[in-house]
ZAMI-650415 format. One record per residue: x negated, y, z of N, C-alpha, C, O, CB in turn; chain. Coordinates in steps of 0.02 Angstrom, whole numbers. Atoms other than C-alpha are relative to their C-alpha. Last residue first. Glycine has a CB too. Layout:
<rs>
[r [X; Y; Z]; [X; Y; Z]; [X; Y; Z]; [X; Y; Z]; [X; Y; Z]; 'A']
...
</rs>
This chain:
<rs>
[r [24; 12; -69]; [-8244; 3655; 6248]; [5; -74; 14]; [-12; -96; 69]; [42; 40; 52]; 'A']
[r [-51; 27; -45]; [-8232; 3672; 6059]; [-30; -11; 69]; [-90; -24; 75]; [30; -66; -28]; 'A']
[r [19; 14; -69]; [-8329; 3776; 5932]; [59; -26; 40]; [115; -2; 34]; [-29; 62; 34]; 'A']
[r [-62; 15; -35]; [-8312; 3777; 5744]; [-18; -26; 69]; [-49; -79; 77]; [44; -53; -40]; 'A']
[r [6; 42; -60]; [-8461; 3863; 5665]; [69; -8; 31]; [105; 40; 42]; [-50; 32; 52]; 'A']
[r [-64; 8; -34]; [-8463; 3929; 5487]; [-11; -48; 58]; [-35; -104; 50]; [56; -27; -49]; 'A']
[r [-1; 45; -57]; [-8616; 3998; 5398]; [70; -1; 30]; [105; 50; 31]; [-53; 20; 54]; 'A']
[r [64; 36; -5]; [-8663; 4083; 5235]; [-3; -46; 61]; [-48; -88; 66]; [-56; 50; 4]; 'A']
[r [6; 40; -61]; [-8495; 4149; 5174]; [-67; -36; 0]; [-86; -67; -50]; [58; -52; 5]; 'A']
[r [9; 71; 13]; [-8520; 4279; 5037]; [-9; -37; 66]; [-51; -18; 107]; [-61; -12; -47]; 'A']
[r [29; 38; -55]; [-8456; 4457; 5047]; [-1; -74; -17]; [45; -100; -48]; [40; 12; 66]; 'A']
[r [-27; 67; -6]; [-8421; 4584; 4909]; [-38; -37; 56]; [-94; -18; 74]; [-6; -39; -67]; 'A']
[r [-55; 2; 49]; [-8441; 4773; 4899]; [34; -68; 3]; [95; -73; 3]; [-26; 14; -72]; 'A']
[r [-66; 3; -30]; [-8541; 4774; 5061]; [58; 2; -49]; [116; 5; -27]; [8; 55; 47]; 'A']
[r [-14; -54; -49]; [-8710; 4833; 4998]; [73; 3; 23]; [100; 57; 33]; [-17; 66; -31]; 'A']
[r [-14; -61; 38]; [-8715; 4715; 4847]; [24; 57; 45]; [71; 93; 28]; [52; -14; -55]; 'A']
[r [58; -12; 44]; [-8793; 4553; 4914]; [8; 65; -39]; [-36; 83; -79]; [-9; -58; -47]; 'A']
[r [-16; -35; 62]; [-8672; 4547; 5060]; [-65; 11; -39]; [-115; 35; -11]; [37; 67; 14]; 'A']
[r [53; -45; 21]; [-8687; 4417; 5198]; [22; 33; -66]; [59; 3; -105]; [-68; -37; -9]; 'A']
[r [1; -19; 71]; [-8549; 4327; 5292]; [-59; 46; -13]; [-80; 83; 32]; [67; 35; -19]; 'A']
[r [50; -50; 17]; [-8553; 4232; 5456]; [-1; 12; -75]; [-6; -35; -115]; [-69; -21; 24]; 'A']
[r [22; 1; 70]; [-8400; 4140; 5518]; [-49; 58; -11]; [-37; 114; 10]; [61; 5; -48]; 'A']
[r [46; -55; 14]; [-8363; 4092; 5699]; [-22; -6; -73]; [-45; -59; -94]; [-62; 0; 49]; 'A']
[r [39; 7; 61]; [-8213; 3983; 5736]; [-42; 63; -7]; [-17; 119; 1]; [45; -12; -63]; 'A']
[r [2; -59; 44]; [-8140; 3966; 5910]; [-40; -18; -62]; [-76; -69; -64]; [-31; 61; 37]; 'A']
[r [40; -2; 61]; [-8095; 3834; 6037]; [1; 67; -34]; [39; 112; -17]; [25; -51; -47]; 'A']
[r [36; 62; 14]; [-8016; 3775; 6199]; [-41; 1; -64]; [-73; -48; -81]; [49; -56; -3]; 'A']
[r [37; 22; -58]; [-7953; 3935; 6280]; [-44; -61; -15]; [-92; -73; 21]; [48; -17; 57]; 'A']
[r [-44; 27; -52]; [-7905; 4001; 6109]; [-43; -19; 60]; [-104; -12; 58]; [42; -61; -26]; 'A']
[r [24; 2; -69]; [-7986; 4105; 5971]; [54; -26; 47]; [111; -1; 47]; [-22; 71; 23]; 'A']
[r [-33; 60; -26]; [-7940; 4063; 5790]; [-18; -10; 74]; [-30; -67; 96]; [-19; -63; -41]; 'A']
[r [-71; 5; 14]; [-8066; 4197; 5740]; [28; -64; 30]; [-9; -104; 59]; [13; 1; -77]; 'A']
[r [-29; 52; -42]; [-8240; 4261; 5784]; [75; 0; -16]; [107; 53; -16]; [-14; 13; 77]; 'A']
[r [-67; -2; -28]; [-8315; 4358; 5640]; [14; -59; 45]; [-3; -116; 30]; [52; 2; -56]; 'A']
[r [-10; 61; -39]; [-8493; 4398; 5587]; [66; 5; 36]; [77; 52; 75]; [-59; -10; 51]; 'A']
[r [-63; -4; -38]; [-8517; 4526; 5449]; [9; -67; 34]; [10; -119; 0]; [62; 18; -46]; 'A']
[r [-31; 62; -23]; [-8688; 4555; 5373]; [64; 16; 37]; [74; 71; 64]; [-49; -40; 45]; 'A']
[r [-56; -4; -46]; [-8765; 4694; 5270]; [26; -70; 17]; [27; -115; -24]; [56; 42; -31]; 'A']
[r [-66; 10; 31]; [-8934; 4657; 5190]; [55; 6; 53]; [45; -15; 110]; [3; -69; -35]; 'A']
[r [-36; -62; 14]; [-9085; 4737; 5274]; [68; -9; -32]; [106; 39; -37]; [-41; 42; -43]; 'A']
[r [21; -24; 66]; [-9201; 4585; 5265]; [38; 63; -22]; [30; 86; -78]; [9; -55; -51]; 'A']
[r [71; -15; 4]; [-9188; 4551; 5452]; [-24; 27; -67]; [-72; 66; -68]; [-38; -62; 16]; 'A']
[r [46; 53; -21]; [-8999; 4560; 5456]; [-72; 21; -15]; [-85; 77; -38]; [16; -66; -37]; 'A']
[r [48; 19; 51]; [-8882; 4708; 5453]; [-46; -54; 27]; [-58; -57; 87]; [-40; 61; -25]; 'A']
[r [67; -24; -9]; [-8725; 4756; 5545]; [-45; -19; -58]; [-23; -24; -115]; [-30; -26; 64]; 'A']
[r [31; -22; 62]; [-8541; 4720; 5567]; [-70; 27; 14]; [-81; 62; 64]; [44; 54; -35]; 'A']
[r [66; -29; -14]; [-8461; 4618; 5705]; [-32; 17; -68]; [-40; -27; -110]; [-45; -51; 42]; 'A']
[r [40; -13; 59]; [-8275; 4580; 5696]; [-64; 35; 21]; [-64; 83; 59]; [38; 43; -53]; 'A']
[r [55; -45; -16]; [-8179; 4499; 5837]; [-42; 6; -62]; [-62; -43; -93]; [-43; -26; 62]; 'A']
[r [68; 25; 13]; [-8010; 4424; 5799]; [-51; 48; 29]; [-34; 101; 55]; [-11; -11; -76]; 'A']
[r [12; 53; -49]; [-7831; 4449; 5860]; [-68; -34; -11]; [-80; -89; 14]; [56; -52; -4]; 'A']
[r [-61; 40; -7]; [-7822; 4618; 5773]; [-11; -52; 53]; [-32; -36; 109]; [19; -33; -68]; 'A']
[r [-28; -13; 66]; [-8002; 4673; 5749]; [62; -43; -6]; [60; -99; -30]; [-52; -15; -59]; 'A']
[r [-62; 38; 14]; [-8083; 4685; 5920]; [26; 22; -67]; [23; 81; -85]; [53; 10; 57]; 'A']
[r [-64; -28; -25]; [-8253; 4766; 5905]; [56; -51; -11]; [51; -95; -54]; [16; 68; -36]; 'A']
[r [-58; 43; -6]; [-8435; 4719; 5879]; [60; 34; 29]; [54; 73; 76]; [-18; -60; 41]; 'A']
[r [-48; -31; -45]; [-8580; 4825; 5815]; [63; -43; -1]; [89; -59; -55]; [16; 75; -22]; 'A']
[r [-69; -10; 22]; [-8725; 4729; 5739]; [38; 41; 51]; [15; 51; 108]; [35; -68; -12]; 'A']
[r [-33; -48; -43]; [-8913; 4705; 5746]; [69; 15; -29]; [76; 28; -89]; [-41; 66; 9]; 'A']
[r [-57; -37; 26]; [-8999; 4552; 5673]; [28; 47; 52]; [28; 32; 112]; [55; -48; -25]; 'A']
[r [-21; -50; -49]; [-9165; 4462; 5694]; [54; 42; -32]; [47; 65; -88]; [-61; 44; 23]; 'A']
[r [-64; -32; 14]; [-9221; 4304; 5606]; [20; 46; 57]; [22; 26; 115]; [54; -53; -12]; 'A']
[r [13; -70; 16]; [-9404; 4251; 5606]; [63; 38; -18]; [61; 83; -60]; [-48; 4; -57]; 'A']
[r [-9; -9; 72]; [-9359; 4066; 5597]; [-13; 72; -22]; [-7; 88; -81]; [71; -20; -19]; 'A']
[r [32; 56; 34]; [-9428; 4023; 5769]; [5; 6; -76]; [-41; -15; -112]; [32; -64; 22]; 'A']
[r [72; -10; 13]; [-9385; 4198; 5830]; [-34; -57; -37]; [-81; -45; -74]; [-34; 11; 64]; 'A']
[r [17; 68; 20]; [-9196; 4184; 5809]; [-74; -1; -17]; [-92; -8; -75]; [44; -24; -60]; 'A']
[r [72; 15; 5]; [-9142; 4342; 5902]; [-8; -74; -16]; [11; -117; 24]; [-37; 18; 65]; 'A']
[r [16; 72; 8]; [-8968; 4414; 5882]; [-75; -8; -10]; [-106; 30; -47]; [39; -31; -60]; 'A']
[r [67; 13; 28]; [-8923; 4589; 5945]; [-14; -75; 3]; [-12; -106; 56]; [-54; 39; 38]; 'A']
[r [13; 72; 7]; [-8744; 4648; 5972]; [-69; -9; -32]; [-81; 18; -86]; [56; -35; -41]; 'A']
[r [63; 5; 36]; [-8699; 4822; 6033]; [-22; -73; 3]; [-29; -101; 57]; [-56; 49; 30]; 'A']
[r [55; 42; -25]; [-8517; 4814; 6084]; [-61; 6; -45]; [-55; 3; -106]; [22; -73; 7]; 'A']
[r [16; 58; 42]; [-8388; 4949; 6053]; [-58; -36; 33]; [-87; -13; 82]; [-17; 20; -74]; 'A']
[r [-57; 43; -10]; [-8305; 5097; 6139]; [-6; -61; -46]; [41; -82; -80]; [66; 38; -15]; 'A']
[r [-24; 22; 65]; [-8450; 5195; 6065]; [68; -34; 4]; [103; -40; -47]; [-50; -48; -32]; 'A']
[r [2; -60; 43]; [-8485; 5293; 6225]; [24; -16; -71]; [55; 26; -103]; [-72; 28; -3]; 'A']
[r [-61; -40; -8]; [-8425; 5143; 6328]; [0; 64; -43]; [53; 89; -60]; [9; 19; 73]; 'A']
[r [22; -70; -1]; [-8563; 5032; 6256]; [62; 43; 5]; [97; 52; -45]; [-43; 18; -64]; 'A']
[r [-53; -49; 13]; [-8525; 4848; 6296]; [-28; 70; 9]; [-59; 86; 59]; [61; -11; 47]; 'A']
[r [-7; -49; -53]; [-8682; 4741; 6283]; [55; 50; -18]; [53; 80; -72]; [-68; 37; 14]; 'A']
[r [-54; -45; 18]; [-8694; 4582; 6180]; [13; 46; 60]; [30; 22; 115]; [65; -39; -20]; 'A']
[r [-20; -41; -58]; [-8857; 4486; 6189]; [51; 51; -25]; [38; 88; -72]; [-62; 35; 33]; 'A']
[r [-32; -64; 14]; [-8877; 4346; 6062]; [14; 35; 66]; [36; 3; 114]; [65; -9; -42]; 'A']
[r [-42; -32; -51]; [-8997; 4201; 6078]; [29; 65; -26]; [-2; 99; -68]; [-40; 13; 64]; 'A']
[r [-13; -71; 13]; [-9085; 4075; 5968]; [45; 28; 54]; [78; -10; 90]; [32; 9; -70]; 'A']
[r [-34; -38; -53]; [-9165; 3904; 5990]; [8; 73; -22]; [-38; 103; -50]; [-40; -5; 67]; 'A']
[r [-11; -69; 21]; [-9217; 3773; 5860]; [41; 35; 54]; [94; 10; 74]; [36; 4; -70]; 'A']
[r [-53; -31; -40]; [-9294; 3608; 5910]; [5; 73; -22]; [-45; 106; -32]; [-14; -6; 78]; 'A']
[r [22; -35; -60]; [-9403; 3548; 5766]; [61; 25; 38]; [113; 41; 7]; [-48; 59; -17]; 'A']
[r [16; 49; -52]; [-9360; 3417; 5635]; [-28; 31; 63]; [-56; -5; 106]; [-49; -49; -27]; 'A']
[r [73; 4; -10]; [-9373; 3546; 5496]; [-20; -53; 50]; [-79; -70; 55]; [-25; 67; 23]; 'A']
[r [34; 22; 61]; [-9195; 3523; 5429]; [-75; -10; 9]; [-106; -50; -26]; [13; 49; -56]; 'A']
[r [28; -54; 39]; [-9125; 3533; 5606]; [-34; -27; -63]; [-58; -84; -63]; [-49; 41; 42]; 'A']
[r [-54; -35; 34]; [-9005; 3413; 5695]; [-25; 59; -43]; [15; 97; -69]; [50; 25; 51]; 'A']
[r [-31; 46; 49]; [-9134; 3283; 5751]; [58; 32; -39]; [86; 1; -83]; [24; -62; 35]; 'A']
[r [44; 13; 56]; [-9236; 3423; 5831]; [32; -45; -53]; [21; -35; -113]; [-65; -32; 24]; 'A']
[r [50; 53; -10]; [-9092; 3474; 5944]; [-39; -13; -65]; [-15; -1; -120]; [34; -64; 24]; 'A']
[r [-13; 53; 47]; [-9007; 3642; 5908]; [-54; -53; 9]; [-114; -38; 1]; [1; 27; -74]; 'A']
[r [58; 45; 1]; [-9003; 3760; 6055]; [19; -60; -44]; [63; -99; -28]; [-20; -24; 73]; 'A']
[r [-13; 58; 42]; [-8889; 3910; 6042]; [-64; -41; 0]; [-119; -16; -11]; [20; 21; -74]; 'A']
[r [58; 38; 23]; [-8899; 4033; 6185]; [26; -58; -41]; [70; -96; -20]; [-44; -25; 60]; 'A']
[r [-10; 70; 19]; [-8772; 4166; 6226]; [-66; -30; -21]; [-113; 5; -40]; [52; -6; -56]; 'A']
[r [54; 29; 40]; [-8784; 4326; 6324]; [18; -71; -18]; [47; -107; 22]; [-68; 3; 38]; 'A']
[r [-8; 72; 9]; [-8637; 4428; 6385]; [-57; -23; -45]; [-67; 3; -100]; [71; -17; -32]; 'A']
[r [16; 30; 65]; [-8671; 4602; 6451]; [16; -75; 2]; [19; -106; 55]; [-75; 11; -18]; 'A']
[r [-15; -48; 53]; [-8620; 4721; 6590]; [-13; -27; -70]; [-2; 8; -119]; [-42; 62; 11]; 'A']
[r [-68; 8; 25]; [-8607; 4587; 6723]; [20; 49; -53]; [79; 54; -70]; [47; 4; 55]; 'A']
[r [-48; -23; -50]; [-8762; 4644; 6818]; [72; -2; -26]; [113; 39; -5]; [-17; 71; 21]; 'A']
[r [8; -73; -9]; [-8869; 4621; 6663]; [53; 30; 46]; [87; 78; 28]; [1; 35; -67]; 'A']
[r [67; -24; -17]; [-8805; 4446; 6620]; [2; 75; 13]; [54; 107; 5]; [-51; -17; -57]; 'A']
[r [6; -70; -20]; [-8642; 4348; 6606]; [-72; 16; 19]; [-105; -24; 52]; [48; 16; 59]; 'A']
[r [0; -17; -71]; [-8649; 4182; 6516]; [-7; 75; 11]; [-29; 112; -33]; [-56; -36; 36]; 'A']
[r [-7; -72; -12]; [-8620; 4097; 6348]; [-1; 12; 76]; [24; -30; 114]; [66; 28; -32]; 'A']
[r [-18; -19; -68]; [-8678; 3922; 6295]; [-1; 76; 8]; [-47; 110; -16]; [-48; -32; 52]; 'A']
[r [2; -73; 0]; [-8679; 3851; 6118]; [25; 21; 68]; [83; 10; 84]; [43; 32; -59]; 'A']
[r [-33; -34; -56]; [-8719; 3665; 6106]; [-10; 75; -7]; [-63; 99; -28]; [-28; -26; 68]; 'A']
[r [42; -23; -55]; [-8762; 3578; 5943]; [43; 32; 55]; [104; 36; 49]; [-52; 51; -25]; 'A']
[r [-39; -14; -60]; [-8697; 3499; 5784]; [-48; 17; 56]; [-106; -4; 57]; [45; -60; 20]; 'A']
[r [29; 26; -61]; [-8763; 3491; 5606]; [46; 16; 59]; [98; 47; 50]; [-71; 30; 12]; 'A']
[r [-42; 4; -59]; [-8710; 3519; 5427]; [-39; -27; 58]; [-83; -70; 50]; [63; -43; -13]; 'A']
[r [16; 56; -45]; [-8806; 3574; 5274]; [44; 5; 62]; [69; 59; 79]; [-75; 0; 19]; 'A']
[r [-31; -3; -65]; [-8755; 3678; 5123]; [-26; -59; 41]; [-38; -113; 15]; [78; -2; -5]; 'A']
[r [-43; 54; -25]; [-8874; 3688; 4977]; [30; 17; 68]; [1; 55; 107]; [-39; -66; 5]; 'A']
[r [-65; -7; 31]; [-8953; 3825; 4872]; [49; -54; 22]; [98; -68; -13]; [-8; -3; -74]; 'A']
[r [-16; 61; 38]; [-9125; 3763; 4923]; [65; 6; -39]; [78; -33; -84]; [4; -59; 47]; 'A']
[r [61; 26; 32]; [-9198; 3930; 4980]; [16; -60; -45]; [-8; -64; -101]; [-52; -19; 52]; 'A']
[r [12; -38; 61]; [-9029; 4011; 5016]; [-61; -27; -39]; [-64; -21; -100]; [-9; 74; 15]; 'A']
[r [71; -13; 4]; [-8987; 3875; 5143]; [-15; 33; -67]; [-11; 1; -120]; [-42; -67; 7]; 'A']
[r [26; -2; 68]; [-8801; 3883; 5177]; [-74; 18; 2]; [-92; 68; 33]; [40; 49; -44]; 'A']
[r [42; -57; 18]; [-8745; 3831; 5350]; [-25; -7; -72]; [-39; -62; -96]; [-60; 6; 48]; 'A']
[r [18; 4; 71]; [-8605; 3719; 5414]; [-39; 63; -16]; [-17; 118; -2]; [64; -6; -46]; 'A']
[r [26; -55; 38]; [-8590; 3693; 5603]; [-11; -18; -74]; [-30; -75; -89]; [-66; 24; 29]; 'A']
[r [9; 32; 65]; [-8488; 3583; 5719]; [-17; 57; -48]; [24; 103; -57]; [65; -42; -24]; 'A']
[r [-9; -32; 65]; [-8513; 3662; 5890]; [-12; -48; -58]; [-61; -86; -59]; [-48; 60; -7]; 'A']
[r [30; 46; 48]; [-8491; 3602; 6068]; [18; 26; -70]; [75; 45; -82]; [26; -75; 10]; 'A']
[r [-40; 22; 57]; [-8456; 3745; 6187]; [-40; -50; -41]; [-101; -45; -46]; [20; 61; -43]; 'A']
[r [37; 40; 49]; [-8521; 3794; 6359]; [48; -27; -53]; [104; -47; -38]; [-37; -58; 35]; 'A']
[r [-4; 72; -9]; [-8455; 3933; 6468]; [-39; -34; -55]; [-76; -3; -93]; [73; -24; 1]; 'A']
[r [47; 24; -51]; [-8419; 4118; 6447]; [13; -74; 15]; [69; -94; 29]; [5; 42; 65]; 'A']
[r [40; 55; 26]; [-8321; 4141; 6285]; [-47; -30; 52]; [-79; -80; 39]; [-39; 22; -59]; 'A']
[r [-42; 59; 9]; [-8182; 4247; 6361]; [-38; -61; -25]; [-13; -117; -21]; [57; 16; -48]; 'A']
[r [-1; 39; -62]; [-8316; 4368; 6420]; [42; -62; -5]; [31; -111; 31]; [26; 42; 56]; 'A']
[r [48; 55; 6]; [-8338; 4423; 6239]; [-2; -43; 63]; [-24; -100; 61]; [-69; 28; -14]; 'A']
[r [4; 16; 72]; [-8182; 4532; 6230]; [-48; -57; -13]; [-31; -105; -48]; [-21; 62; -40]; 'A']
[r [-32; 64; 15]; [-8159; 4518; 6419]; [-5; -19; -74]; [4; -78; -92]; [73; 2; 21]; 'A']
[r [48; 54; -10]; [-8286; 4656; 6447]; [29; -69; -15]; [-7; -116; -29]; [-26; 1; 70]; 'A']
[r [49; -1; 54]; [-8167; 4784; 6371]; [-49; -58; 5]; [-67; -89; -45]; [-38; 66; 1]; 'A']
[r [-33; 18; 63]; [-8024; 4738; 6487]; [-50; -4; -57]; [-49; -52; -96]; [55; 52; -17]; 'A']
[r [-23; 69; 2]; [-8132; 4736; 6644]; [32; -21; -66]; [18; -76; -91]; [49; -12; 56]; 'A']
[r [-38; 4; 62]; [-8230; 4896; 6611]; [29; -70; -9]; [10; -105; -56]; [-45; 18; -61]; 'A']
[r [-11; -65; 32]; [-8308; 4956; 6775]; [45; -3; -62]; [84; 43; -73]; [-66; 30; -20]; 'A']
[r [-69; -24; -6]; [-8284; 4793; 6872]; [15; 66; -37]; [72; 86; -40]; [17; 10; 72]; 'A']
[r [2; -61; -41]; [-8445; 4713; 6807]; [70; 29; 2]; [105; 28; -48]; [-52; 52; -30]; 'A']
[r [0; -65; 32]; [-8407; 4541; 6735]; [-5; 57; 51]; [19; 51; 107]; [62; 9; -42]; 'A']
[r [-61; -15; 37]; [-8459; 4383; 6824]; [-3; 69; -29]; [-56; 101; -27]; [61; -7; 45]; 'A']
[r [-53; 45; -19]; [-8593; 4299; 6930]; [65; 10; -40]; [107; -35; -43]; [15; 8; 73]; 'A']
[r [-51; -33; -41]; [-8736; 4384; 6840]; [56; -49; 14]; [68; -94; -26]; [27; 65; -35]; 'A']
[r [-68; 29; -5]; [-8897; 4312; 6767]; [45; 41; 46]; [21; 73; 94]; [-5; -71; 26]; 'A']
[r [-39; -16; 59]; [-9049; 4420; 6724]; [73; -21; 8]; [119; 15; -13]; [-30; -34; -62]; 'A']
[r [-18; -71; -3]; [-9125; 4415; 6898]; [43; 22; -59]; [82; 70; -53]; [-62; 42; 4]; 'A']
[r [-45; -9; -56]; [-9122; 4225; 6900]; [24; 72; 5]; [83; 84; 19]; [-34; -21; 66]; 'A']
[r [-65; 26; 21]; [-9197; 4221; 6726]; [51; 6; 56]; [109; 20; 43]; [-7; -73; -22]; 'A']
[r [-28; -46; 50]; [-9340; 4335; 6781]; [69; -23; -22]; [115; 18; -29]; [-46; 6; -60]; 'A']
[r [-33; -55; -36]; [-9370; 4229; 6937]; [33; 49; -49]; [86; 77; -34]; [-52; 37; 45]; 'A']
[r [45; -51; -25]; [-9409; 4081; 6827]; [40; 54; 36]; [101; 58; 28]; [-42; 31; -57]; 'A']
[r [-29; -67; 2]; [-9304; 3927; 6808]; [-49; 49; 29]; [-77; 38; 83]; [67; 2; 37]; 'A']
[r [4; -35; -63]; [-9403; 3769; 6773]; [28; 70; -8]; [10; 105; -56]; [-74; 2; 26]; 'A']
</rs>
């Protein structure tokens, strides 16, 4: 059931104040099917699953929010897993403030996102304080690749911990 709060959160499209800047993440608005590979630091193993990743305009068109919902049969725990990211363009920084919330697993991350050539690079830190870098690459109307890296040595080296290949 949709609540009034969700109706008030949603927006029909981007706010007209920063059309070029808002398109950086606005290009992802819609629903995507994802083939995912993730590294589990606890077991030292990679696992694969698939799920839906949906993006939409929120906050009067000044932000893009996404929701990932992984069905129970696609998670290691057998529980439905849901997370969300809110990306808000900050004109004072000329960059995006990116916040990821994965409450079921206790994962919370804050990053700053910017165009980086024909990619999008997001740098920040995760719940345990380690630096992270999340990149969107191979971006087209029908797909993109998202890669998440973590650094165990304050950004000297980076280790891939997740890769998502999304298609419409």
